[in-house]
PyMOL Python script that loads the backbone (N, CA, C, O; Angstrom):
from pymol import cmd

cmd.read_pdbstr("""\
ATOM      1  N   MET A   1     114.868 108.023 108.115  1.00  0.00           N
ATOM      2  CA  MET A   1     115.094 106.973 106.667  1.00  0.00           C
ATOM      3  C   MET A   1     115.832 106.822 106.054  1.00  0.00           C
ATOM      4  O   MET A   1     116.404 107.750 105.483  1.00  0.00           O
ATOM      5  N   GLU A   2     116.167 105.486 105.894  1.00  0.00           N
ATOM      6  CA  GLU A   2     116.889 105.366 104.611  1.00  0.00           C
ATOM      7  C   GLU A   2     116.588 105.603 103.408  1.00  0.00           C
ATOM      8  O   GLU A   2     117.561 105.817 102.685  1.00  0.00           O
ATOM      9  N   GLU A   3     115.123 105.662 102.705  1.00  0.00           N
ATOM     10  CA  GLU A   3     114.559 105.697 101.420  1.00  0.00           C
ATOM     11  C   GLU A   3     113.808 106.708 101.245  1.00  0.00           C
ATOM     12  O   GLU A   3     112.641 106.638 100.859  1.00  0.00           O
ATOM     13  N   PRO A   4     114.471 107.834 101.542  1.00  0.00           N
ATOM     14  CA  PRO A   4     113.005 109.044 101.955  1.00  0.00           C
ATOM     15  C   PRO A   4     112.584 109.328 100.742  1.00  0.00           C
ATOM     16  O   PRO A   4     112.225 110.505 100.740  1.00  0.00           O
ATOM     17  N   ASN A   5     112.363 108.549  99.082  1.00  0.00           N
ATOM     18  CA  ASN A   5     112.158 108.413  98.134  1.00  0.00           C
ATOM     19  C   ASN A   5     110.767 107.278  97.782  1.00  0.00           C
ATOM     20  O   ASN A   5     109.975 107.165  96.846  1.00  0.00           O
ATOM     21  N   LYS A   6     110.986 106.581  99.042  1.00  0.00           N
ATOM     22  CA  LYS A   6     110.073 105.360  98.230  1.00  0.00           C
ATOM     23  C   LYS A   6     109.413 105.379  99.580  1.00  0.00           C
ATOM     24  O   LYS A   6     108.395 104.728  99.345  1.00  0.00           O
ATOM     25  N   PHE A   7     109.347 105.778 101.063  1.00  0.00           N
ATOM     26  CA  PHE A   7     108.745 105.454 101.988  1.00  0.00           C
ATOM     27  C   PHE A   7     108.121 107.051 102.431  1.00  0.00           C
ATOM     28  O   PHE A   7     108.530 108.096 101.926  1.00  0.00           O
ATOM     29  N   THR A   8     107.030 106.954 103.503  1.00  0.00           N
ATOM     30  CA  THR A   8     107.274 108.457 103.876  1.00  0.00           C
ATOM     31  C   THR A   8     106.546 107.788 105.344  1.00  0.00           C
ATOM     32  O   THR A   8     106.401 106.568 105.413  1.00  0.00           O
ATOM     33  N   THR A   9     106.147 108.605 106.391  1.00  0.00           N
ATOM     34  CA  THR A   9     105.591 108.625 107.349  1.00  0.00           C
ATOM     35  C   THR A   9     104.506 109.843 107.663  1.00  0.00           C
ATOM     36  O   THR A   9     104.263 110.313 108.774  1.00  0.00           O
ATOM     37  N   GLU A  10     103.951 110.208 106.468  1.00  0.00           N
ATOM     38  CA  GLU A  10     102.872 111.477 106.101  1.00  0.00           C
ATOM     39  C   GLU A  10     101.972 110.542 106.033  1.00  0.00           C
ATOM     40  O   GLU A  10     102.018 109.598 105.245  1.00  0.00           O
ATOM     41  N   ARG A  11     100.794 110.819 107.140  1.00  0.00           N
ATOM     42  CA  ARG A  11      99.217 110.306 107.301  1.00  0.00           C
ATOM     43  C   ARG A  11      98.415 110.721 106.242  1.00  0.00           C
ATOM     44  O   ARG A  11      97.946 109.839 105.522  1.00  0.00           O
ATOM     45  N   LEU A  12      98.254 111.471 106.088  1.00  0.00           N
ATOM     46  CA  LEU A  12      97.799 112.008 104.690  1.00  0.00           C
ATOM     47  C   LEU A  12      98.122 111.476 103.358  1.00  0.00           C
ATOM     48  O   LEU A  12      99.212 111.155 102.883  1.00  0.00           O
ATOM     49  N   LYS A  13      96.677 111.446 102.750  1.00  0.00           N
ATOM     50  CA  LYS A  13      96.546 110.716 101.684  1.00  0.00           C
ATOM     51  C   LYS A  13      97.428 110.599 100.194  1.00  0.00           C
ATOM     52  O   LYS A  13      97.464 109.746  99.307  1.00  0.00           O
ATOM     53  N   ASN A  14      98.216 112.120 100.446  1.00  0.00           N
ATOM     54  CA  ASN A  14      98.839 112.830  99.576  1.00  0.00           C
ATOM     55  C   ASN A  14      99.798 112.464  99.734  1.00  0.00           C
ATOM     56  O   ASN A  14     100.567 113.193 100.360  1.00  0.00           O
ATOM     57  N   ARG A  15     100.313 111.049  99.223  1.00  0.00           N
ATOM     58  CA  ARG A  15     101.873 110.396  99.420  1.00  0.00           C
ATOM     59  C   ARG A  15     103.132 110.309  98.671  1.00  0.00           C
ATOM     60  O   ARG A  15     104.312 109.983  98.793  1.00  0.00           O
ATOM     61  N   HIS A  16     101.960 110.939  97.522  1.00  0.00           N
ATOM     62  CA  HIS A  16     103.130 110.941  96.360  1.00  0.00           C
ATOM     63  C   HIS A  16     103.636 109.736  95.696  1.00  0.00           C
ATOM     64  O   HIS A  16     104.824 109.934  95.442  1.00  0.00           O
ATOM     65  N   GLY A  17     103.232 108.480  95.270  1.00  0.00           N
ATOM     66  CA  GLY A  17     103.432 107.248  95.190  1.00  0.00           C
ATOM     67  C   GLY A  17     104.296 106.668  96.054  1.00  0.00           C
ATOM     68  O   GLY A  17     104.987 105.670  95.851  1.00  0.00           O
ATOM     69  N   LYS A  18     104.211 107.495  97.257  1.00  0.00           N
ATOM     70  CA  LYS A  18     105.204 106.485  98.719  1.00  0.00           C
ATOM     71  C   LYS A  18     104.599 105.854  99.493  1.00  0.00           C
ATOM     72  O   LYS A  18     103.618 106.302 100.086  1.00  0.00           O
ATOM     73  N   LEU A  19     105.118 104.534  99.665  1.00  0.00           N
ATOM     74  CA  LEU A  19     104.303 103.478 100.980  1.00  0.00           C
ATOM     75  C   LEU A  19     105.052 104.382 101.879  1.00  0.00           C
ATOM     76  O   LEU A  19     106.108 105.004 102.001  1.00  0.00           O
ATOM     77  N   TYR A  20     103.600 104.032 102.601  1.00  0.00           N
ATOM     78  CA  TYR A  20     103.548 104.755 103.926  1.00  0.00           C
ATOM     79  C   TYR A  20     103.864 103.615 105.184  1.00  0.00           C
ATOM     80  O   TYR A  20     103.534 102.432 105.276  1.00  0.00           O
ATOM     81  N   LEU A  21     104.547 104.389 105.989  1.00  0.00           N
ATOM     82  CA  LEU A  21     105.205 103.855 107.365  1.00  0.00           C
ATOM     83  C   LEU A  21     104.280 103.954 108.457  1.00  0.00           C
ATOM     84  O   LEU A  21     104.092 105.132 108.762  1.00  0.00           O
ATOM     85  N   ASP A  22     103.426 102.869 109.380  1.00  0.00           N
ATOM     86  CA  ASP A  22     102.874 103.152 110.298  1.00  0.00           C
ATOM     87  C   ASP A  22     103.240 102.781 110.977  1.00  0.00           C
ATOM     88  O   ASP A  22     102.629 101.891 111.568  1.00  0.00           O
ATOM     89  N   TYR A  23     104.809 103.286 111.490  1.00  0.00           N
ATOM     90  CA  TYR A  23     105.196 102.742 112.354  1.00  0.00           C
ATOM     91  C   TYR A  23     104.448 102.200 114.401  1.00  0.00           C
ATOM     92  O   TYR A  23     104.739 101.292 115.179  1.00  0.00           O
ATOM     93  N   ILE A  24     103.273 103.593 114.460  1.00  0.00           N
ATOM     94  CA  ILE A  24     102.518 103.806 115.423  1.00  0.00           C
ATOM     95  C   ILE A  24     101.978 101.806 115.637  1.00  0.00           C
ATOM     96  O   ILE A  24     102.192 101.193 116.683  1.00  0.00           O
ATOM     97  N   GLN A  25     101.615 101.467 114.969  1.00  0.00           N
ATOM     98  CA  GLN A  25     101.459  99.766 114.469  1.00  0.00           C
ATOM     99  C   GLN A  25     102.145  98.849 114.847  1.00  0.00           C
ATOM    100  O   GLN A  25     101.783  97.686 115.020  1.00  0.00           O
ATOM    101  N   HIS A  26     103.242  99.325 115.011  1.00  0.00           N
ATOM    102  CA  HIS A  26     104.199  98.061 115.337  1.00  0.00           C
ATOM    103  C   HIS A  26     104.378  98.348 116.577  1.00  0.00           C
ATOM    104  O   HIS A  26     105.526  97.959 116.791  1.00  0.00           O
ATOM    105  N   ALA A  27     104.115  98.629 117.190  1.00  0.00           N
ATOM    106  CA  ALA A  27     104.082  98.371 118.979  1.00  0.00           C
ATOM    107  C   ALA A  27     103.309  97.272 119.705  1.00  0.00           C
ATOM    108  O   ALA A  27     102.127  97.049 119.445  1.00  0.00           O
ATOM    109  N   GLU A  28     104.061  96.533 120.700  1.00  0.00           N
ATOM    110  CA  GLU A  28     103.150  95.293 120.901  1.00  0.00           C
ATOM    111  C   GLU A  28     101.974  95.648 121.485  1.00  0.00           C
ATOM    112  O   GLU A  28     101.748  96.816 121.803  1.00  0.00           O
ATOM    113  N   GLY A  29     100.988  94.516 121.708  1.00  0.00           N
ATOM    114  CA  GLY A  29      99.507  94.778 121.360  1.00  0.00           C
ATOM    115  C   GLY A  29      99.431  95.216 120.262  1.00  0.00           C
ATOM    116  O   GLY A  29      98.482  95.814 120.769  1.00  0.00           O
ATOM    117  N   LYS A  30      99.466  95.584 119.108  1.00  0.00           N
ATOM    118  CA  LYS A  30      98.899  95.779 118.020  1.00  0.00           C
ATOM    119  C   LYS A  30      98.384  95.090 116.940  1.00  0.00           C
ATOM    120  O   LYS A  30      99.065  94.204 116.424  1.00  0.00           O
ATOM    121  N   THR A  31      97.158  95.392 116.471  1.00  0.00           N
ATOM    122  CA  THR A  31      97.215  94.048 115.812  1.00  0.00           C
ATOM    123  C   THR A  31      97.234  94.707 113.857  1.00  0.00           C
ATOM    124  O   THR A  31      96.609  94.034 113.037  1.00  0.00           O
ATOM    125  N   ILE A  32      97.731  95.552 113.547  1.00  0.00           N
ATOM    126  CA  ILE A  32      97.483  96.142 112.585  1.00  0.00           C
ATOM    127  C   ILE A  32      99.521  96.020 112.115  1.00  0.00           C
ATOM    128  O   ILE A  32     100.317  96.679 112.784  1.00  0.00           O
ATOM    129  N   VAL A  33     100.063  95.023 110.827  1.00  0.00           N
ATOM    130  CA  VAL A  33     101.352  95.253 111.067  1.00  0.00           C
ATOM    131  C   VAL A  33     101.731  95.347 109.283  1.00  0.00           C
ATOM    132  O   VAL A  33     100.827  95.287 108.449  1.00  0.00           O
ATOM    133  N   ALA A  34     102.721  95.451 109.026  1.00  0.00           N
ATOM    134  CA  ALA A  34     102.669  95.102 107.149  1.00  0.00           C
ATOM    135  C   ALA A  34     103.451  93.906 106.754  1.00  0.00           C
ATOM    136  O   ALA A  34     103.401  92.786 107.260  1.00  0.00           O
ATOM    137  N   PRO A  35     104.059  94.252 105.935  1.00  0.00           N
ATOM    138  CA  PRO A  35     104.526  92.588 105.662  1.00  0.00           C
ATOM    139  C   PRO A  35     106.186  92.786 106.059  1.00  0.00           C
ATOM    140  O   PRO A  35     106.884  93.748 105.739  1.00  0.00           O
ATOM    141  N   TYR A  36     106.554  91.729 106.757  1.00  0.00           N
ATOM    142  CA  TYR A  36     108.082  91.203 107.012  1.00  0.00           C
ATOM    143  C   TYR A  36     108.337  92.555 107.783  1.00  0.00           C
ATOM    144  O   TYR A  36     109.092  93.487 107.507  1.00  0.00           O
ATOM    145  N   SER A  37     107.677  92.412 108.584  1.00  0.00           N
ATOM    146  CA  SER A  37     107.883  93.652 110.034  1.00  0.00           C
ATOM    147  C   SER A  37     108.014  92.568 111.483  1.00  0.00           C
ATOM    148  O   SER A  37     107.168  91.780 111.906  1.00  0.00           O
ATOM    149  N   ALA A  38     109.182  92.827 111.942  1.00  0.00           N
ATOM    150  CA  ALA A  38     109.408  92.534 113.191  1.00  0.00           C
ATOM    151  C   ALA A  38     107.952  92.300 114.518  1.00  0.00           C
ATOM    152  O   ALA A  38     107.717  93.235 115.283  1.00  0.00           O
ATOM    153  N   ARG A  39     107.129  90.992 114.603  1.00  0.00           N
ATOM    154  CA  ARG A  39     106.220  91.478 115.801  1.00  0.00           C
ATOM    155  C   ARG A  39     106.756  92.049 117.214  1.00  0.00           C
ATOM    156  O   ARG A  39     107.945  91.987 117.526  1.00  0.00           O
ATOM    157  N   GLY A  40     105.927  92.516 117.894  1.00  0.00           N
ATOM    158  CA  GLY A  40     106.058  92.306 119.733  1.00  0.00           C
ATOM    159  C   GLY A  40     106.685  91.253 120.145  1.00  0.00           C
ATOM    160  O   GLY A  40     106.108  90.919 121.179  1.00  0.00           O
ATOM    161  N   ASN A  41     107.407  90.644 119.963  1.00  0.00           N
ATOM    162  CA  ASN A  41     107.471  88.839 120.964  1.00  0.00           C
ATOM    163  C   ASN A  41     108.753  88.725 120.901  1.00  0.00           C
ATOM    164  O   ASN A  41     109.484  89.077 119.976  1.00  0.00           O
ATOM    165  N   ASP A  42     109.047  88.209 121.934  1.00  0.00           N
ATOM    166  CA  ASP A  42     110.233  87.881 122.772  1.00  0.00           C
ATOM    167  C   ASP A  42     111.040  86.802 121.322  1.00  0.00           C
ATOM    168  O   ASP A  42     112.254  86.634 121.207  1.00  0.00           O
ATOM    169  N   LEU A  43     110.451  86.479 120.804  1.00  0.00           N
ATOM    170  CA  LEU A  43     110.866  84.917 119.588  1.00  0.00           C
ATOM    171  C   LEU A  43     111.454  85.708 118.839  1.00  0.00           C
ATOM    172  O   LEU A  43     112.649  85.417 118.889  1.00  0.00           O
ATOM    173  N   GLY A  44     111.234  86.812 117.959  1.00  0.00           N
ATOM    174  CA  GLY A  44     111.307  87.691 117.251  1.00  0.00           C
ATOM    175  C   GLY A  44     111.289  87.110 115.701  1.00  0.00           C
ATOM    176  O   GLY A  44     112.087  86.897 114.788  1.00  0.00           O
ATOM    177  N   CYS A  45     109.534  86.959 116.047  1.00  0.00           N
ATOM    178  CA  CYS A  45     108.614  86.519 114.783  1.00  0.00           C
ATOM    179  C   CYS A  45     108.862  87.821 113.765  1.00  0.00           C
ATOM    180  O   CYS A  45     109.151  88.989 114.026  1.00  0.00           O
ATOM    181  N   ILE A  46     108.657  87.212 112.637  1.00  0.00           N
ATOM    182  CA  ILE A  46     108.454  88.278 111.280  1.00  0.00           C
ATOM    183  C   ILE A  46     106.850  88.073 111.008  1.00  0.00           C
ATOM    184  O   ILE A  46     106.330  86.986 111.258  1.00  0.00           O
ATOM    185  N   ALA A  47     106.330  88.827 110.647  1.00  0.00           N
ATOM    186  CA  ALA A  47     105.067  89.053 109.760  1.00  0.00           C
ATOM    187  C   ALA A  47     105.447  88.761 108.380  1.00  0.00           C
ATOM    188  O   ALA A  47     106.052  89.553 107.657  1.00  0.00           O
ATOM    189  N   THR A  48     104.901  87.088 107.905  1.00  0.00           N
ATOM    190  CA  THR A  48     105.451  86.715 106.644  1.00  0.00           C
ATOM    191  C   THR A  48     104.576  86.893 105.817  1.00  0.00           C
ATOM    192  O   THR A  48     103.515  87.086 106.411  1.00  0.00           O
ATOM    193  N   PRO A  49     104.451  86.934 104.695  1.00  0.00           N
ATOM    194  CA  PRO A  49     103.414  86.801 103.552  1.00  0.00           C
ATOM    195  C   PRO A  49     103.310  85.231 103.095  1.00  0.00           C
ATOM    196  O   PRO A  49     104.355  84.582 103.063  1.00  0.00           O
ATOM    197  N   LEU A  50     102.439  84.793 102.846  1.00  0.00           N
ATOM    198  CA  LEU A  50     102.967  83.079 102.604  1.00  0.00           C
ATOM    199  C   LEU A  50     102.260  83.000 101.365  1.00  0.00           C
ATOM    200  O   LEU A  50     101.522  83.866 100.895  1.00  0.00           O
ATOM    201  N   PHE A  51     102.593  81.722 100.803  1.00  0.00           N
ATOM    202  CA  PHE A  51     101.522  81.480  99.055  1.00  0.00           C
ATOM    203  C   PHE A  51     100.183  80.442 100.198  1.00  0.00           C
ATOM    204  O   PHE A  51     100.204  80.001 101.347  1.00  0.00           O
ATOM    205  N   TRP A  52      99.193  80.444  99.081  1.00  0.00           N
ATOM    206  CA  TRP A  52      97.646  79.958  99.654  1.00  0.00           C
ATOM    207  C   TRP A  52      98.002  78.403  99.949  1.00  0.00           C
ATOM    208  O   TRP A  52      97.323  77.878 100.832  1.00  0.00           O
ATOM    209  N   GLU A  53      98.856  77.711  99.399  1.00  0.00           N
ATOM    210  CA  GLU A  53      99.326  76.450  99.945  1.00  0.00           C
ATOM    211  C   GLU A  53      99.990  75.802 101.334  1.00  0.00           C
ATOM    212  O   GLU A  53      99.981  74.676 101.831  1.00  0.00           O
ATOM    213  N   GLU A  54     100.704  77.381 101.790  1.00  0.00           N
ATOM    214  CA  GLU A  54     101.549  77.049 102.116  1.00  0.00           C
ATOM    215  C   GLU A  54     100.284  77.442 103.995  1.00  0.00           C
ATOM    216  O   GLU A  54     100.732  77.378 105.140  1.00  0.00           O
ATOM    217  N   VAL A  55      99.007  77.745 103.667  1.00  0.00           N
ATOM    218  CA  VAL A  55      98.232  77.611 104.779  1.00  0.00           C
ATOM    219  C   VAL A  55      97.272  76.668 105.305  1.00  0.00           C
ATOM    220  O   VAL A  55      96.111  76.454 104.953  1.00  0.00           O
ATOM    221  N   ASN A  56      97.918  76.185 106.142  1.00  0.00           N
ATOM    222  CA  ASN A  56      97.712  74.593 106.605  1.00  0.00           C
ATOM    223  C   ASN A  56      97.465  74.468 108.163  1.00  0.00           C
ATOM    224  O   ASN A  56      97.515  75.611 108.618  1.00  0.00           O
ATOM    225  N   GLY A  57      97.241  73.631 109.077  1.00  0.00           N
ATOM    226  CA  GLY A  57      97.221  73.156 110.433  1.00  0.00           C
ATOM    227  C   GLY A  57      98.882  73.357 110.641  1.00  0.00           C
ATOM    228  O   GLY A  57      99.140  73.817 111.753  1.00  0.00           O
ATOM    229  N   ASN A  58      99.733  73.174 110.029  1.00  0.00           N
ATOM    230  CA  ASN A  58     101.165  72.829 110.553  1.00  0.00           C
ATOM    231  C   ASN A  58     101.844  74.398 110.743  1.00  0.00           C
ATOM    232  O   ASN A  58     102.994  74.403 111.181  1.00  0.00           O
ATOM    233  N   LEU A  59     101.269  75.613 110.470  1.00  0.00           N
ATOM    234  CA  LEU A  59     101.613  76.852 111.272  1.00  0.00           C
ATOM    235  C   LEU A  59     101.765  77.231 112.352  1.00  0.00           C
ATOM    236  O   LEU A  59     100.743  77.180 113.037  1.00  0.00           O
ATOM    237  N   ARG A  60     102.604  77.593 112.809  1.00  0.00           N
ATOM    238  CA  ARG A  60     102.819  78.176 114.126  1.00  0.00           C
ATOM    239  C   ARG A  60     103.916  80.228 113.803  1.00  0.00           C
ATOM    240  O   ARG A  60     104.595  80.502 112.814  1.00  0.00           O
ATOM    241  N   PRO A  61     103.799  80.631 114.331  1.00  0.00           N
ATOM    242  CA  PRO A  61     104.212  82.142 114.800  1.00  0.00           C
ATOM    243  C   PRO A  61     105.944  81.614 114.381  1.00  0.00           C
ATOM    244  O   PRO A  61     106.664  81.890 113.422  1.00  0.00           O
ATOM    245  N   ASP A  62     106.152  80.747 115.604  1.00  0.00           N
ATOM    246  CA  ASP A  62     107.913  80.271 115.513  1.00  0.00           C
ATOM    247  C   ASP A  62     108.099  79.676 114.509  1.00  0.00           C
ATOM    248  O   ASP A  62     108.992  78.900 114.848  1.00  0.00           O
ATOM    249  N   LEU A  63     107.859  79.454 113.351  1.00  0.00           N
ATOM    250  CA  LEU A  63     108.393  78.996 111.958  1.00  0.00           C
ATOM    251  C   LEU A  63     108.969  79.865 111.507  1.00  0.00           C
ATOM    252  O   LEU A  63     109.935  79.590 110.795  1.00  0.00           O
ATOM    253  N   PHE A  64     108.496  81.710 111.810  1.00  0.00           N
ATOM    254  CA  PHE A  64     109.011  82.993 110.850  1.00  0.00           C
ATOM    255  C   PHE A  64     109.670  83.888 112.041  1.00  0.00           C
ATOM    256  O   PHE A  64     109.068  84.889 112.430  1.00  0.00           O
ATOM    257  N   THR A  65     110.907  83.514 112.606  1.00  0.00           N
ATOM    258  CA  THR A  65     111.872  84.205 113.013  1.00  0.00           C
ATOM    259  C   THR A  65     112.688  85.292 111.947  1.00  0.00           C
ATOM    260  O   THR A  65     112.789  85.130 110.731  1.00  0.00           O
ATOM    261  N   ILE A  66     113.052  86.054 112.474  1.00  0.00           N
ATOM    262  CA  ILE A  66     114.419  86.971 111.753  1.00  0.00           C
ATOM    263  C   ILE A  66     115.033  86.124 111.045  1.00  0.00           C
ATOM    264  O   ILE A  66     114.838  86.339 109.849  1.00  0.00           O
ATOM    265  N   PRO A  67     115.951  84.909 111.324  1.00  0.00           N
ATOM    266  CA  PRO A  67     116.558  83.860 110.514  1.00  0.00           C
ATOM    267  C   PRO A  67     116.235  82.733 109.268  1.00  0.00           C
ATOM    268  O   PRO A  67     116.853  82.258 108.315  1.00  0.00           O
ATOM    269  N   THR A  68     114.895  82.606 109.867  1.00  0.00           N
ATOM    270  CA  THR A  68     114.113  81.461 109.216  1.00  0.00           C
ATOM    271  C   THR A  68     113.110  82.167 108.167  1.00  0.00           C
ATOM    272  O   THR A  68     112.781  81.652 107.099  1.00  0.00           O
ATOM    273  N   VAL A  69     112.688  83.381 108.617  1.00  0.00           N
ATOM    274  CA  VAL A  69     112.661  84.819 107.163  1.00  0.00           C
ATOM    275  C   VAL A  69     113.557  85.020 106.004  1.00  0.00           C
ATOM    276  O   VAL A  69     113.243  85.019 104.813  1.00  0.00           O
ATOM    277  N   LEU A  70     114.797  85.205 106.574  1.00  0.00           N
ATOM    278  CA  LEU A  70     115.643  85.474 105.847  1.00  0.00           C
ATOM    279  C   LEU A  70     116.689  84.555 104.851  1.00  0.00           C
ATOM    280  O   LEU A  70     117.566  84.874 104.048  1.00  0.00           O
ATOM    281  N   GLU A  71     116.183  83.348 105.286  1.00  0.00           N
ATOM    282  CA  GLU A  71     116.935  82.237 104.496  1.00  0.00           C
ATOM    283  C   GLU A  71     115.210  82.293 103.282  1.00  0.00           C
ATOM    284  O   GLU A  71     115.237  82.295 102.051  1.00  0.00           O
ATOM    285  N   ARG A  72     114.338  82.320 103.886  1.00  0.00           N
ATOM    286  CA  ARG A  72     113.024  81.560 103.049  1.00  0.00           C
ATOM    287  C   ARG A  72     112.937  82.768 101.803  1.00  0.00           C
ATOM    288  O   ARG A  72     112.678  82.514 100.627  1.00  0.00           O
ATOM    289  N   ILE A  73     113.264  84.360 102.452  1.00  0.00           N
ATOM    290  CA  ILE A  73     113.418  85.156 100.894  1.00  0.00           C
ATOM    291  C   ILE A  73     114.531  84.951  99.944  1.00  0.00           C
ATOM    292  O   ILE A  73     114.407  85.143  98.734  1.00  0.00           O
ATOM    293  N   LYS A  74     115.901  84.456 100.658  1.00  0.00           N
ATOM    294  CA  LYS A  74     116.277  83.418 100.147  1.00  0.00           C
ATOM    295  C   LYS A  74     116.048  82.686  98.772  1.00  0.00           C
ATOM    296  O   LYS A  74     116.381  82.899  97.606  1.00  0.00           O
ATOM    297  N   LYS A  75     115.430  81.861  99.347  1.00  0.00           N
ATOM    298  CA  LYS A  75     114.690  80.942  98.307  1.00  0.00           C
ATOM    299  C   LYS A  75     114.018  80.957  97.457  1.00  0.00           C
ATOM    300  O   LYS A  75     114.190  80.484  96.334  1.00  0.00           O
ATOM    301  N   VAL A  76     112.628  81.843  98.135  1.00  0.00           N
ATOM    302  CA  VAL A  76     111.228  81.747  97.333  1.00  0.00           C
ATOM    303  C   VAL A  76     111.031  83.458  97.544  1.00  0.00           C
ATOM    304  O   VAL A  76     109.909  83.883  97.821  1.00  0.00           O
ATOM    305  N   GLY A  77     112.028  84.267  97.415  1.00  0.00           N
ATOM    306  CA  GLY A  77     111.912  85.759  97.066  1.00  0.00           C
ATOM    307  C   GLY A  77     110.856  86.461  98.110  1.00  0.00           C
ATOM    308  O   GLY A  77     110.313  85.867  99.042  1.00  0.00           O
ATOM    309  N   ARG A  78     110.632  88.160  97.690  1.00  0.00           N
ATOM    310  CA  ARG A  78     110.149  88.388  98.589  1.00  0.00           C
ATOM    311  C   ARG A  78     108.518  88.462  98.338  1.00  0.00           C
ATOM    312  O   ARG A  78     108.093  89.585  98.067  1.00  0.00           O
ATOM    313  N   SER A  79     107.427  87.234  98.409  1.00  0.00           N
ATOM    314  CA  SER A  79     106.464  87.029  97.979  1.00  0.00           C
ATOM    315  C   SER A  79     105.200  88.143  97.821  1.00  0.00           C
ATOM    316  O   SER A  79     104.200  87.989  97.120  1.00  0.00           O
ATOM    317  N   PHE A  80     105.722  90.008  99.180  1.00  0.00           N
ATOM    318  CA  PHE A  80     104.458  90.789  98.497  1.00  0.00           C
ATOM    319  C   PHE A  80     105.065  92.289  98.453  1.00  0.00           C
ATOM    320  O   PHE A  80     104.383  93.302  98.609  1.00  0.00           O
ATOM    321  N   LEU A  81     106.072  92.271  98.282  1.00  0.00           N
ATOM    322  CA  LEU A  81     107.187  93.346  97.510  1.00  0.00           C
ATOM    323  C   LEU A  81     107.216  93.298  96.569  1.00  0.00           C
ATOM    324  O   LEU A  81     107.644  92.258  96.070  1.00  0.00           O
ATOM    325  N   THR A  82     106.815  94.301  95.782  1.00  0.00           N
ATOM    326  CA  THR A  82     107.409  94.735  94.582  1.00  0.00           C
ATOM    327  C   THR A  82     108.109  96.011  93.773  1.00  0.00           C
ATOM    328  O   THR A  82     108.247  96.321  92.589  1.00  0.00           O
ATOM    329  N   PHE A  83     108.359  96.401  94.655  1.00  0.00           N
ATOM    330  CA  PHE A  83     109.313  97.830  94.162  1.00  0.00           C
ATOM    331  C   PHE A  83     110.738  98.040  94.458  1.00  0.00           C
ATOM    332  O   PHE A  83     111.305  99.063  94.072  1.00  0.00           O
TER     333      PHE A  83
END
""", "prot")
cmd.dss("prot")
cmd.show_as("cartoon", "prot")
cmd.util.cbc("prot")
cmd.orient("prot")
């Protein structure tokens, strides 16, 4: 793990202020996923937090691929992460 002081895979609740990464839930067909993580599909879609004003009938998963989310972060920042 590249940031052992920030992240852990320890399942117990005593994580000492670290963010828990549940990598098992990132497998194909799983419904629980962390923000900005890759989804299990061929499009390279990313689980992307949205602002309320972006939630509308025009949303499609293919709008949030690796390249488009990287560009989005450059423009609007990381709307969910604060560490």
